[in-house]
Each structure stands twice: as structure tokens, then as C-alpha cells.
N, CA, C and O atoms as CSV, one atom per row, in Angstrom:
chain,resi,resn,atom,element,x,y,z
A,1,MET,N,N,0.843,-1.179,0.000
A,1,MET,CA,C,0.000,0.000,0.000
A,1,MET,C,C,0.880,1.232,0.000
A,1,MET,O,O,1.719,1.393,0.886
A,2,LYS,N,N,0.707,2.083,-0.957
A,2,LYS,CA,C,1.351,3.385,-0.971
A,2,LYS,C,C,0.254,4.411,-0.878
A,2,LYS,O,O,-0.875,4.170,-1.308
A,3,GLY,N,N,0.582,5.558,-0.318
A,3,GLY,CA,C,-0.417,6.589,-0.166
A,3,GLY,C,C,0.073,7.911,-0.703
A,3,GLY,O,O,1.275,8.174,-0.732
A,4,THR,N,N,-0.847,8.733,-1.123
A,4,THR,CA,C,-0.537,10.077,-1.565
A,4,THR,C,C,-1.330,11.039,-0.704
A,4,THR,O,O,-2.539,10.885,-0.531
A,5,ILE,N,N,-0.638,12.036,-0.163
A,5,ILE,CA,C,-1.276,13.014,0.698
A,5,ILE,C,C,-1.342,14.341,-0.048
A,5,ILE,O,O,-0.294,14.880,-0.403
A,6,PRO,N,N,-2.548,14.899,-0.305
A,6,PRO,CA,C,-2.616,16.247,-0.871
A,6,PRO,C,C,-1.943,17.197,0.130
A,6,PRO,O,O,-2.223,17.133,1.327
A,7,TRP,N,N,-1.083,18.052,-0.342
A,7,TRP,CA,C,-0.223,18.756,0.598
A,7,TRP,C,C,-0.463,20.245,0.639
A,7,TRP,O,O,-0.891,20.773,1.664
A,8,GLN,N,N,-0.198,20.926,-0.445
A,8,GLN,CA,C,-0.314,22.380,-0.436
A,8,GLN,C,C,-1.055,22.840,-1.688
A,8,GLN,O,O,-1.015,22.179,-2.725
A,9,THR,N,N,-1.728,23.975,-1.577
A,9,THR,CA,C,-2.384,24.553,-2.742
A,9,THR,C,C,-1.449,25.580,-3.374
A,9,THR,O,O,-0.463,25.993,-2.763
A,10,ALA,N,N,-1.761,25.980,-4.578
A,10,ALA,CA,C,-0.910,26.929,-5.305
A,10,ALA,C,C,-0.766,28.246,-4.553
A,10,ALA,O,O,0.261,28.916,-4.667
A,11,GLU,N,N,-1.779,28.618,-3.792
A,11,GLU,CA,C,-1.727,29.880,-3.060
A,11,GLU,C,C,-0.751,29.821,-1.887
A,11,GLU,O,O,-0.242,30.853,-1.449
A,12,ASP,N,N,-0.489,28.611,-1.376
A,12,ASP,CA,C,0.375,28.465,-0.209
A,12,ASP,C,C,1.811,28.871,-0.492
A,12,ASP,O,O,2.438,29.558,0.314
A,13,TRP,N,N,2.331,28.446,-1.638
A,13,TRP,CA,C,3.740,28.655,-1.923
A,13,TRP,C,C,3.971,28.406,-3.405
A,13,TRP,O,O,3.500,27.394,-3.925
A,14,PRO,N,N,4.671,29.281,-4.099
A,14,PRO,CA,C,4.822,29.096,-5.546
A,14,PRO,C,C,5.582,27.823,-5.936
A,14,PRO,O,O,5.357,27.300,-7.028
A,15,HIS,N,N,6.458,27.317,-5.095
A,15,HIS,CA,C,7.220,26.103,-5.394
A,15,HIS,C,C,6.714,24.939,-4.549
A,15,HIS,O,O,7.493,24.184,-3.969
A,16,ARG,N,N,5.430,24.818,-4.497
A,16,ARG,CA,C,4.789,23.871,-3.604
A,16,ARG,C,C,5.036,22.422,-3.989
A,16,ARG,O,O,5.354,22.099,-5.134
A,17,LEU,N,N,4.883,21.578,-3.009
A,17,LEU,CA,C,4.877,20.140,-3.209
A,17,LEU,C,C,3.409,19.740,-3.256
A,17,LEU,O,O,2.743,19.695,-2.222
A,18,ALA,N,N,2.906,19.452,-4.439
A,18,ALA,CA,C,1.475,19.219,-4.612
A,18,ALA,C,C,0.981,17.997,-3.858
A,18,ALA,O,O,-0.121,18.005,-3.309
A,19,ALA,N,N,1.792,16.948,-3.831
A,19,ALA,CA,C,1.403,15.730,-3.131
A,19,ALA,C,C,2.659,15.080,-2.575
A,19,ALA,O,O,3.755,15.246,-3.110
A,20,LEU,N,N,2.480,14.347,-1.507
A,20,LEU,CA,C,3.579,13.660,-0.865
A,20,LEU,C,C,3.302,12.171,-0.962
A,20,LEU,O,O,2.325,11.683,-0.393
A,21,GLU,N,N,4.158,11.440,-1.684
A,21,GLU,CA,C,3.979,10.002,-1.820
A,21,GLU,C,C,4.856,9.300,-0.791
A,21,GLU,O,O,6.036,9.620,-0.650
A,22,ILE,N,N,4.280,8.352,-0.081
A,22,ILE,CA,C,5.034,7.650,0.953
A,22,ILE,C,C,4.966,6.144,0.736
A,22,ILE,O,O,4.000,5.618,0.184
A,23,ASP,N,N,6.009,5.473,1.184
A,23,ASP,CA,C,6.044,4.014,1.238
A,23,ASP,C,C,5.910,3.649,2.706
A,23,ASP,O,O,6.867,3.817,3.462
A,24,PRO,N,N,4.754,3.153,3.137
A,24,PRO,CA,C,4.514,2.919,4.561
A,24,PRO,C,C,5.456,1.912,5.209
A,24,PRO,O,O,5.602,1.906,6.431
A,25,GLN,N,N,6.089,1.072,4.422
A,25,GLN,CA,C,7.032,0.107,4.987
A,25,GLN,C,C,8.334,0.774,5.434
A,25,GLN,O,O,9.103,0.196,6.202
A,26,ARG,N,N,8.571,1.980,4.953
A,26,ARG,CA,C,9.836,2.660,5.239
A,26,ARG,C,C,9.628,4.062,5.797
A,26,ARG,O,O,10.547,4.880,5.762
A,27,THR,N,N,8.442,4.350,6.309
A,27,THR,CA,C,8.106,5.719,6.673
A,27,THR,C,C,7.551,5.819,8.088
A,27,THR,O,O,6.762,4.981,8.527
A,28,ALA,N,N,7.978,6.855,8.783
A,28,ALA,CA,C,7.381,7.238,10.064
A,28,ALA,C,C,7.243,8.754,10.040
A,28,ALA,O,O,8.019,9.442,9.378
A,29,LEU,N,N,6.279,9.257,10.742
A,29,LEU,CA,C,6.100,10.703,10.861
A,29,LEU,C,C,6.804,11.158,12.127
A,29,LEU,O,O,6.555,10.625,13.208
A,30,ILE,N,N,7.681,12.139,11.995
A,30,ILE,CA,C,8.337,12.735,13.165
A,30,ILE,C,C,7.856,14.174,13.263
A,30,ILE,O,O,8.106,14.984,12.371
A,31,ILE,N,N,7.168,14.483,14.346
A,31,ILE,CA,C,6.681,15.840,14.603
A,31,ILE,C,C,7.670,16.490,15.560
A,31,ILE,O,O,7.849,16.024,16.685
A,32,VAL,N,N,8.310,17.562,15.116
A,32,VAL,CA,C,9.436,18.144,15.831
A,32,VAL,C,C,9.039,19.417,16.588
A,32,VAL,O,O,8.640,20.412,15.984
A,33,ASP,N,N,9.155,19.368,17.918
A,33,ASP,CA,C,9.088,20.542,18.788
A,33,ASP,C,C,7.830,21.401,18.622
A,33,ASP,O,O,7.905,22.626,18.720
A,34,MET,N,N,6.706,20.788,18.378
A,34,MET,CA,C,5.448,21.535,18.291
A,34,MET,C,C,4.880,21.677,19.704
A,34,MET,O,O,3.943,20.981,20.098
A,35,GLN,N,N,5.480,22.600,20.446
A,35,GLN,CA,C,5.200,22.755,21.874
A,35,GLN,C,C,4.567,24.104,22.178
A,35,GLN,O,O,4.556,25.008,21.343
A,36,ASN,N,N,4.043,24.219,23.388
A,36,ASN,CA,C,3.345,25.426,23.811
A,36,ASN,C,C,4.257,26.632,24.018
A,36,ASN,O,O,3.753,27.747,24.151
A,37,TYR,N,N,5.570,26.457,24.053
A,37,TYR,CA,C,6.460,27.577,24.362
A,37,TYR,C,C,6.448,28.664,23.288
A,37,TYR,O,O,6.908,29.777,23.539
A,38,SER,N,N,5.937,28.365,22.114
A,38,SER,CA,C,5.968,29.359,21.049
A,38,SER,C,C,4.763,29.221,20.150
A,38,SER,O,O,4.278,28.115,19.908
A,39,ASP,N,N,4.278,30.349,19.653
A,39,ASP,CA,C,3.186,30.298,18.673
A,39,ASP,C,C,3.724,30.430,17.254
A,39,ASP,O,O,2.952,30.548,16.302
A,40,ILE,N,N,5.031,30.409,17.115
A,40,ILE,CA,C,5.691,30.522,15.810
A,40,ILE,C,C,5.248,29.420,14.862
A,40,ILE,O,O,5.196,29.630,13.650
A,41,TYR,N,N,4.930,28.252,15.398
A,41,TYR,CA,C,4.609,27.085,14.588
A,41,TYR,C,C,3.157,27.047,14.134
A,41,TYR,O,O,2.792,26.191,13.328
A,42,MET,N,N,2.333,27.940,14.624
A,42,MET,CA,C,0.912,27.857,14.326
A,42,MET,C,C,0.626,27.962,12.828
A,42,MET,O,O,-0.413,27.481,12.376
A,43,GLY,N,N,1.512,28.575,12.049
A,43,GLY,CA,C,1.321,28.669,10.607
A,43,GLY,C,C,1.399,27.327,9.907
A,43,GLY,O,O,0.830,27.165,8.828
A,44,ILE,N,N,2.093,26.360,10.496
A,44,ILE,CA,C,2.198,25.036,9.876
A,44,ILE,C,C,1.351,23.988,10.584
A,44,ILE,O,O,1.385,22.810,10.227
A,45,LEU,N,N,0.600,24.411,11.575
A,45,LEU,CA,C,-0.227,23.478,12.336
A,45,LEU,C,C,-1.215,22.706,11.452
A,45,LEU,O,O,-1.358,21.497,11.636
A,46,PRO,N,N,-1.901,23.353,10.500
A,46,PRO,CA,C,-2.840,22.587,9.662
A,46,PRO,C,C,-2.147,21.482,8.845
A,46,PRO,O,O,-2.700,20.393,8.693
A,47,GLN,N,N,-0.954,21.754,8.326
A,47,GLN,CA,C,-0.234,20.745,7.563
A,47,GLN,C,C,0.209,19.602,8.468
A,47,GLN,O,O,0.112,18.434,8.090
A,48,CYS,N,N,0.691,19.934,9.654
A,48,CYS,CA,C,1.085,18.896,10.612
A,48,CYS,C,C,-0.116,18.043,10.996
A,48,CYS,O,O,-0.016,16.820,11.098
A,49,ARG,N,N,-1.241,18.695,11.206
A,49,ARG,CA,C,-2.456,17.965,11.584
A,49,ARG,C,C,-2.905,17.034,10.453
A,49,ARG,O,O,-3.335,15.908,10.706
A,50,GLY,N,N,-2.803,17.503,9.212
A,50,GLY,CA,C,-3.174,16.677,8.076
A,50,GLY,C,C,-2.290,15.440,7.966
A,50,GLY,O,O,-2.785,14.338,7.731
A,51,LEU,N,N,-0.987,15.622,8.134
A,51,LEU,CA,C,-0.076,14.480,8.112
A,51,LEU,C,C,-0.361,13.524,9.267
A,51,LEU,O,O,-0.387,12.306,9.087
A,52,LEU,N,N,-0.571,14.087,10.447
A,52,LEU,CA,C,-0.836,13.258,11.621
A,52,LEU,C,C,-2.108,12.435,11.430
A,52,LEU,O,O,-2.132,11.246,11.747
A,53,ASP,N,N,-3.147,13.055,10.922
A,53,ASP,CA,C,-4.402,12.332,10.674
A,53,ASP,C,C,-4.189,11.189,9.677
A,53,ASP,O,O,-4.708,10.090,9.871
A,54,PHE,N,N,-3.427,11.451,8.612
A,54,PHE,CA,C,-3.148,10.418,7.617
A,54,PHE,C,C,-2.409,9.245,8.248
A,54,PHE,O,O,-2.783,8.091,8.038
A,55,PHE,N,N,-1.367,9.531,9.018
A,55,PHE,CA,C,-0.578,8.463,9.626
A,55,PHE,C,C,-1.394,7.676,10.645
A,55,PHE,O,O,-1.279,6.453,10.717
A,56,ARG,N,N,-2.203,8.352,11.416
A,56,ARG,CA,C,-3.038,7.642,12.392
A,56,ARG,C,C,-4.104,6.800,11.703
A,56,ARG,O,O,-4.353,5.664,12.108
A,57,THR,N,N,-4.731,7.338,10.674
A,57,THR,CA,C,-5.759,6.603,9.948
A,57,THR,C,C,-5.208,5.313,9.358
A,57,THR,O,O,-5.897,4.293,9.321
A,58,HIS,N,N,-3.970,5.365,8.901
A,58,HIS,CA,C,-3.358,4.205,8.258
A,58,HIS,C,C,-2.468,3.401,9.215
A,58,HIS,O,O,-1.712,2.532,8.781
A,59,HIS,N,N,-2.562,3.692,10.505
A,59,HIS,CA,C,-1.830,2.950,11.536
A,59,HIS,C,C,-0.322,2.912,11.254
A,59,HIS,O,O,0.325,1.873,11.384
A,60,LEU,N,N,0.211,4.064,10.869
A,60,LEU,CA,C,1.635,4.207,10.601
A,60,LEU,C,C,2.321,4.825,11.815
A,60,LEU,O,O,1.674,5.532,12.588
A,61,PRO,N,N,3.616,4.574,11.997
A,61,PRO,CA,C,4.311,5.072,13.187
A,61,PRO,C,C,4.379,6.603,13.254
A,61,PRO,O,O,4.624,7.282,12.256
A,62,VAL,N,N,4.153,7.116,14.464
A,62,VAL,CA,C,4.250,8.552,14.733
A,62,VAL,C,C,5.210,8.742,15.901
A,62,VAL,O,O,5.102,8.067,16.924
A,63,ILE,N,N,6.148,9.669,15.735
A,63,ILE,CA,C,7.119,9.995,16.781
A,63,ILE,C,C,7.026,11.493,17.045
A,63,ILE,O,O,7.055,12.296,16.112
A,64,HIS,N,N,6.916,11.864,18.314
A,64,HIS,CA,C,6.872,13.266,18.709
A,64,HIS,C,C,8.192,13.621,19.394
A,64,HIS,O,O,8.665,12.874,20.250
A,65,LEU,N,N,8.786,14.754,19.022
A,65,LEU,CA,C,9.979,15.250,19.700
A,65,LEU,C,C,9.600,16.466,20.522
A,65,LEU,O,O,8.792,17.296,20.104
A,66,ARG,N,N,10.200,16.553,21.699
A,66,ARG,CA,C,10.042,17.734,22.560
A,66,ARG,C,C,11.429,18.218,22.932
A,66,ARG,O,O,12.337,17.413,23.138
A,67,VAL,N,N,11.598,19.529,23.019
A,67,VAL,CA,C,12.883,20.104,23.394
A,67,VAL,C,C,12.710,20.971,24.631
A,67,VAL,O,O,11.700,21.658,24.790
A,68,GLY,N,N,13.691,20.930,25.487
A,68,GLY,CA,C,13.692,21.735,26.699
A,68,GLY,C,C,14.677,21.134,27.678
A,68,GLY,O,O,15.350,20.148,27.375
A,69,SER,N,N,14.755,21.723,28.829
A,69,SER,CA,C,15.659,21.169,29.835
A,69,SER,C,C,14.985,19.998,30.534
A,69,SER,O,O,13.795,20.041,30.846
A,70,LEU,N,N,15.751,18.976,30.767
A,70,LEU,CA,C,15.224,17.817,31.472
A,70,LEU,C,C,15.339,18.007,32.983
A,70,LEU,O,O,14.694,17.298,33.755
A,71,LEU,N,N,16.160,18.964,33.397
A,71,LEU,CA,C,16.306,19.325,34.809
A,71,LEU,C,C,15.648,20.684,35.045
A,71,LEU,O,O,15.702,21.545,34.166
A,72,PRO,N,N,15.031,20.897,36.204
A,72,PRO,CA,C,14.337,22.166,36.464
A,72,PRO,C,C,15.230,23.401,36.367
A,72,PRO,O,O,14.766,24.468,35.966
A,73,ASP,N,N,16.506,23.267,36.730
A,73,ASP,CA,C,17.407,24.427,36.681
A,73,ASP,C,C,18.132,24.562,35.344
A,73,ASP,O,O,18.951,25.468,35.185
A,74,ALA,N,N,17.855,23.692,34.389
A,74,ALA,CA,C,18.405,23.718,33.031
A,74,ALA,C,C,19.912,23.498,32.969
A,74,ALA,O,O,20.540,23.855,31.972
A,75,HIS,N,N,20.495,22.928,33.991
A,75,HIS,CA,C,21.939,22.685,33.950
A,75,HIS,C,C,22.323,21.513,33.043
A,75,HIS,O,O,23.509,21.230,32.871
A,76,ASP,N,N,21.352,20.842,32.475
A,76,ASP,CA,C,21.646,19.802,31.495
A,76,ASP,C,C,21.719,20.368,30.076
A,76,ASP,O,O,21.975,19.630,29.125
A,77,VAL,N,N,21.496,21.675,29.933
A,77,VAL,CA,C,21.511,22.350,28.640
A,77,VAL,C,C,22.829,23.106,28.496
A,77,VAL,O,O,23.317,23.695,29.460
A,78,HIS,N,N,23.401,23.092,27.299
A,78,HIS,CA,C,24.640,23.819,27.029
A,78,HIS,C,C,24.496,25.275,27.474
A,78,HIS,O,O,23.440,25.880,27.293
A,79,LEU,N,N,25.562,25.836,28.059
A,79,LEU,CA,C,25.521,27.181,28.640
A,79,LEU,C,C,25.003,28.228,27.658
A,79,LEU,O,O,24.128,29.015,28.021
A,80,MET,N,N,25.507,28.264,26.441
A,80,MET,CA,C,25.059,29.292,25.482
A,80,MET,C,C,23.580,29.139,25.160
A,80,MET,O,O,22.868,30.133,25.015
A,81,ARG,N,N,23.123,27.920,25.048
A,81,ARG,CA,C,21.700,27.708,24.794
A,81,ARG,C,C,20.878,28.148,25.999
A,81,ARG,O,O,19.820,28.759,25.848
A,82,ARG,N,N,21.366,27.837,27.191
A,82,ARG,CA,C,20.661,28.207,28.414
A,82,ARG,C,C,20.548,29.725,28.523
A,82,ARG,O,O,19.530,30.227,28.998
A,83,LEU,N,N,21.566,30.466,28.096
A,83,LEU,CA,C,21.554,31.922,28.195
A,83,LEU,C,C,20.717,32.593,27.109
A,83,LEU,O,O,20.252,33.717,27.297
A,84,ASN,N,N,20.522,31.925,25.985
A,84,ASN,CA,C,19.862,32.564,24.844
A,84,ASN,C,C,18.555,31.942,24.415
A,84,ASN,O,O,17.829,32.535,23.618
A,85,TRP,N,N,18.230,30.765,24.919
A,85,TRP,CA,C,17.084,30.039,24.398
A,85,TRP,C,C,15.767,30.726,24.725
A,85,TRP,O,O,15.550,31.173,25.851
A,86,LEU,N,N,14.917,30.801,23.760
A,86,LEU,CA,C,13.573,31.391,23.870
A,86,LEU,C,C,13.604,32.871,24.238
A,86,LEU,O,O,12.601,33.407,24.709
A,87,ARG,N,N,14.718,33.527,24.033
A,87,ARG,CA,C,14.815,34.969,24.300
A,87,ARG,C,C,14.108,35.701,23.167
A,87,ARG,O,O,14.427,35.497,21.996
A,88,THR,N,N,13.162,36.539,23.509
A,88,THR,CA,C,12.403,37.248,22.483
A,88,THR,C,C,13.078,38.553,22.075
A,88,THR,O,O,12.812,39.066,20.988
A,89,SER,N,N,13.942,39.097,22.922
A,89,SER,CA,C,14.713,40.283,22.573
A,89,SER,C,C,15.921,40.357,23.506
A,89,SER,O,O,15.973,39.674,24.529
A,90,GLU,N,N,16.894,41.198,23.136
A,90,GLU,CA,C,18.126,41.272,23.926
A,90,GLU,C,C,17.908,41.868,25.316
A,90,GLU,O,O,18.701,41.615,26.223
A,91,ASP,N,N,16.854,42.648,25.496
A,91,ASP,CA,C,16.604,43.251,26.803
A,91,ASP,C,C,15.779,42.356,27.730
A,91,ASP,O,O,15.479,42.738,28.861
A,92,LYS,N,N,15.415,41.173,27.252
A,92,LYS,CA,C,14.654,40.232,28.083
A,92,LYS,C,C,15.509,39.006,28.374
A,92,LYS,O,O,16.306,38.589,27.534
A,93,PRO,N,N,15.350,38.435,29.542
A,93,PRO,CA,C,16.128,37.231,29.864
A,93,PRO,C,C,15.620,36.016,29.084
A,93,PRO,O,O,14.487,36.000,28.604
A,94,ALA,N,N,16.469,35.014,28.970
A,94,ALA,CA,C,16.067,33.767,28.328
A,94,ALA,C,C,14.979,33.103,29.163
A,94,ALA,O,O,14.995,33.181,30.392
A,95,ARG,N,N,14.044,32.455,28.497
A,95,ARG,CA,C,12.998,31.711,29.197
A,95,ARG,C,C,13.461,30.283,29.395
A,95,ARG,O,O,14.345,29.794,28.692
A,96,SER,N,N,12.862,29.637,30.345
A,96,SER,CA,C,13.158,28.224,30.534
A,96,SER,C,C,11.968,27.415,30.029
A,96,SER,O,O,10.856,27.926,29.890
A,97,CYS,N,N,12.225,26.176,29.765
A,97,CYS,CA,C,11.172,25.280,29.274
A,97,CYS,C,C,11.457,23.906,29.853
A,97,CYS,O,O,11.782,22.979,29.111
A,98,PRO,N,N,11.341,23.757,31.179
A,98,PRO,CA,C,11.685,22.473,31.790
A,98,PRO,C,C,10.603,21.413,31.567
A,98,PRO,O,O,9.416,21.717,31.446
A,99,LYS,N,N,11.054,20.175,31.518
A,99,LYS,CA,C,10.139,19.046,31.380
A,99,LYS,C,C,9.092,19.112,32.493
A,99,LYS,O,O,9.424,19.353,33.653
A,100,GLY,N,N,7.854,18.902,32.137
A,100,GLY,CA,C,6.757,18.949,33.097
A,100,GLY,C,C,6.017,20.276,33.104
A,100,GLY,O,O,4.937,20.373,33.686
A,101,SER,N,N,6.578,21.306,32.466
A,101,SER,CA,C,5.912,22.619,32.429
A,101,SER,C,C,4.939,22.683,31.256
A,101,SER,O,O,5.024,21.881,30.326
A,102,PHE,N,N,4.018,23.636,31.305
A,102,PHE,CA,C,3.065,23.840,30.211
A,102,PHE,C,C,3.802,24.114,28.910
A,102,PHE,O,O,3.448,23.559,27.870
A,103,ASP,N,N,4.830,24.971,28.955
A,103,ASP,CA,C,5.588,25.314,27.748
A,103,ASP,C,C,6.218,24.091,27.102
A,103,ASP,O,O,6.366,24.048,25.881
A,104,TYR,N,N,6.589,23.105,27.893
A,104,TYR,CA,C,7.249,21.893,27.393
A,104,TYR,C,C,6.277,20.951,26.695
A,104,TYR,O,O,6.682,20.155,25.848
A,105,ASP,N,N,5.004,21.037,27.043
A,105,ASP,CA,C,4.002,20.129,26.479
A,105,ASP,C,C,3.781,20.367,24.989
A,105,ASP,O,O,3.924,21.487,24.498
A,106,ILE,N,N,3.437,19.314,24.291
A,106,ILE,CA,C,3.085,19.394,22.879
A,106,ILE,C,C,1.718,20.064,22.768
A,106,ILE,O,O,0.836,19.830,23.595
A,107,VAL,N,N,1.544,20.906,21.729
A,107,VAL,CA,C,0.273,21.613,21.561
A,107,VAL,C,C,-0.878,20.603,21.508
A,107,VAL,O,O,-0.734,19.500,20.980
A,108,ALA,N,N,-2.000,21.000,22.057
A,108,ALA,CA,C,-3.147,20.096,22.204
A,108,ALA,C,C,-3.608,19.506,20.870
A,108,ALA,O,O,-4.020,18.347,20.824
A,109,GLU,N,N,-3.544,20.280,19.791
A,109,GLU,CA,C,-4.021,19.811,18.487
A,109,GLU,C,C,-3.202,18.632,17.948
A,109,GLU,O,O,-3.674,17.891,17.086
A,110,LEU,N,N,-1.984,18.462,18.453
A,110,LEU,CA,C,-1.106,17.387,17.981
A,110,LEU,C,C,-0.719,16.432,19.102
A,110,LEU,O,O,0.209,15.638,18.946
A,111,ALA,N,N,-1.412,16.499,20.218
A,111,ALA,CA,C,-1.050,15.707,21.394
A,111,ALA,C,C,-0.910,14.223,21.055
A,111,ALA,O,O,-1.729,13.668,20.323
A,112,PRO,N,N,0.126,13.590,21.590
A,112,PRO,CA,C,0.355,12.166,21.320
A,112,PRO,C,C,-0.781,11.292,21.825
A,112,PRO,O,O,-1.387,11.561,22.862
A,113,TRP,N,N,-1.050,10.255,21.077
A,113,TRP,CA,C,-1.985,9.220,21.490
A,113,TRP,C,C,-1.210,8.155,22.259
A,113,TRP,O,O,0.006,8.043,22.102
A,114,PRO,N,N,-1.895,7.375,23.085
A,114,PRO,CA,C,-1.221,6.246,23.738
A,114,PRO,C,C,-0.583,5.348,22.676
A,114,PRO,O,O,-1.199,5.028,21.659
A,115,GLY,N,N,0.638,4.959,22.929
A,115,GLY,CA,C,1.365,4.106,21.990
A,115,GLY,C,C,2.248,4.855,21.022
A,115,GLY,O,O,3.083,4.243,20.357
A,116,GLU,N,N,2.086,6.178,20.920
A,116,GLU,CA,C,2.974,6.959,20.065
A,116,GLU,C,C,4.214,7.345,20.868
A,116,GLU,O,O,4.119,7.745,22.029
A,117,LEU,N,N,5.362,7.219,20.238
A,117,LEU,CA,C,6.628,7.483,20.904
A,117,LEU,C,C,6.836,8.981,21.080
A,117,LEU,O,O,6.634,9.757,20.146
A,118,VAL,N,N,7.244,9.388,22.293
A,118,VAL,CA,C,7.603,10.769,22.585
A,118,VAL,C,C,9.059,10.762,23.030
A,118,VAL,O,O,9.421,10.080,23.988
A,119,VAL,N,N,9.894,11.529,22.326
A,119,VAL,CA,C,11.323,11.578,22.612
A,119,VAL,C,C,11.654,12.963,23.156
A,119,VAL,O,O,11.394,13.976,22.507
A,120,ASP,N,N,12.228,12.993,24.347
A,120,ASP,CA,C,12.625,14.247,24.978
A,120,ASP,C,C,14.093,14.521,24.675
A,120,ASP,O,O,14.931,13.622,24.745
A,121,LYS,N,N,14.394,15.773,24.335
A,121,LYS,CA,C,15.766,16.156,24.023
A,121,LYS,C,C,16.085,17.491,24.671
A,121,LYS,O,O,15.187,18.290,24.935
A,122,ASN,N,N,17.351,17.729,24.926
A,122,ASN,CA,C,17.735,18.993,25.542
A,122,ASN,C,C,18.638,19.819,24.634
A,122,ASN,O,O,19.344,20.715,25.097
A,123,SER,N,N,18.611,19.512,23.339
A,123,SER,CA,C,19.311,20.318,22.347
A,123,SER,C,C,18.459,20.332,21.087
A,123,SER,O,O,17.435,19.654,21.011
A,124,SER,N,N,18.886,21.102,20.109
A,124,SER,CA,C,18.068,21.221,18.906
A,124,SER,C,C,18.061,19.949,18.059
A,124,SER,O,O,17.116,19.721,17.304
A,125,GLY,N,N,19.087,19.127,18.171
A,125,GLY,CA,C,19.165,17.936,17.341
A,125,GLY,C,C,18.798,16.665,18.076
A,125,GLY,O,O,19.368,16.351,19.121
A,126,ALA,N,N,17.844,15.937,17.524
A,126,ALA,CA,C,17.426,14.675,18.151
A,126,ALA,C,C,18.502,13.604,18.039
A,126,ALA,O,O,18.572,12.710,18.882
A,127,PHE,N,N,19.339,13.682,17.010
A,127,PHE,CA,C,20.346,12.644,16.821
A,127,PHE,C,C,21.573,12.847,17.712
A,127,PHE,O,O,22.338,11.906,17.925
A,128,ASN,N,N,21.770,14.063,18.237
A,128,ASN,CA,C,22.923,14.251,19.113
A,128,ASN,C,C,22.560,14.306,20.592
A,128,ASN,O,O,23.454,14.364,21.436
A,129,SER,N,N,21.277,14.289,20.925
A,129,SER,CA,C,20.920,14.350,22.348
A,129,SER,C,C,19.896,13.290,22.760
A,129,SER,O,O,19.370,13.327,23.873
A,130,THR,N,N,19.617,12.349,21.859
A,130,THR,CA,C,18.701,11.259,22.201
A,130,THR,C,C,19.211,9.970,21.560
A,130,THR,O,O,20.229,9.959,20.868
A,131,ALA,N,N,18.494,8.915,21.803
A,131,ALA,CA,C,18.814,7.632,21.171
A,131,ALA,C,C,17.807,7.327,20.062
A,131,ALA,O,O,17.495,6.161,19.820
A,132,ILE,N,N,17.294,8.360,19.382
A,132,ILE,CA,C,16.255,8.174,18.369
A,132,ILE,C,C,16.706,7.245,17.240
A,132,ILE,O,O,15.879,6.546,16.653
A,133,ASP,N,N,17.996,7.228,16.931
A,133,ASP,CA,C,18.446,6.370,15.845
A,133,ASP,C,C,18.345,4.892,16.187
A,133,ASP,O,O,18.406,4.046,15.294
A,134,HIS,N,N,18.193,4.570,17.463
A,134,HIS,CA,C,18.038,3.165,17.841
A,134,HIS,C,C,16.586,2.754,17.699
A,134,HIS,O,O,16.241,1.604,17.970
């Protein structure tokens, strides 16, 4: 079984990907850092939701990534990231996003279902701060 997902309309982007063809035997959906700490991602929320619905409907693997400090004081995060992460301007201090906080949670529209893998990371790259490749 192969599937095609209608993806973007011509109005969305001039160099759009009209459809996304997947091979379910070799495909998993990875949703990256769609968390409450920022509303920056809301522009792509409908596309993420469409992909998520397709993968769930066809019982395909879904993996959610979350980023933030795994320790409340953020000492598990690299110093430069800790000083600059989530800073909205130079005159404001960096925000924290510790595991267990509202900001750390995945947005409700994409919340993981039971059985979907959630991988926590404390850096921007899942391959350098988690065991996702295993």
C-alpha cells in the first residue's frame, strides 16, 4: 500500500509540493518541537495535523519530539543555549522550558496518542541528544 497526501495549494507557496507520496514500509512521521512555548509554529499546524491524521488513519508510526531542559534548573543544557534560548529580545532574559511545564508540552491539536513514541531532548538535534536512531 502506498499513499498520496494532498499537501499544499498553489496559493500556499509558488514552489509547492502538490502531493507527498510515501512508502509505509519505510516511513514514520516525526513531529518536531510543536510545543506550547511558542506560537511561531501555528502557521504550519494545519499541515502537521493533516499528516498526523493520515498516519493515524493508516496505523503508521508517529514519533513526537520535545525540546527543553530535562532538569528544572536547566543545567543539562549547554551554557550558550541556556543563556539565549527562547529569548524574544536582547533586553529580556532567556525563558526556561523544563520538562513537566506547560511550555514543554506538545500543543493540544497534535497531542500524542497512547502508543505513540515521545522523545525528549535537551538540544536542537534529536540525533545528538537522544537515542532516536536506535
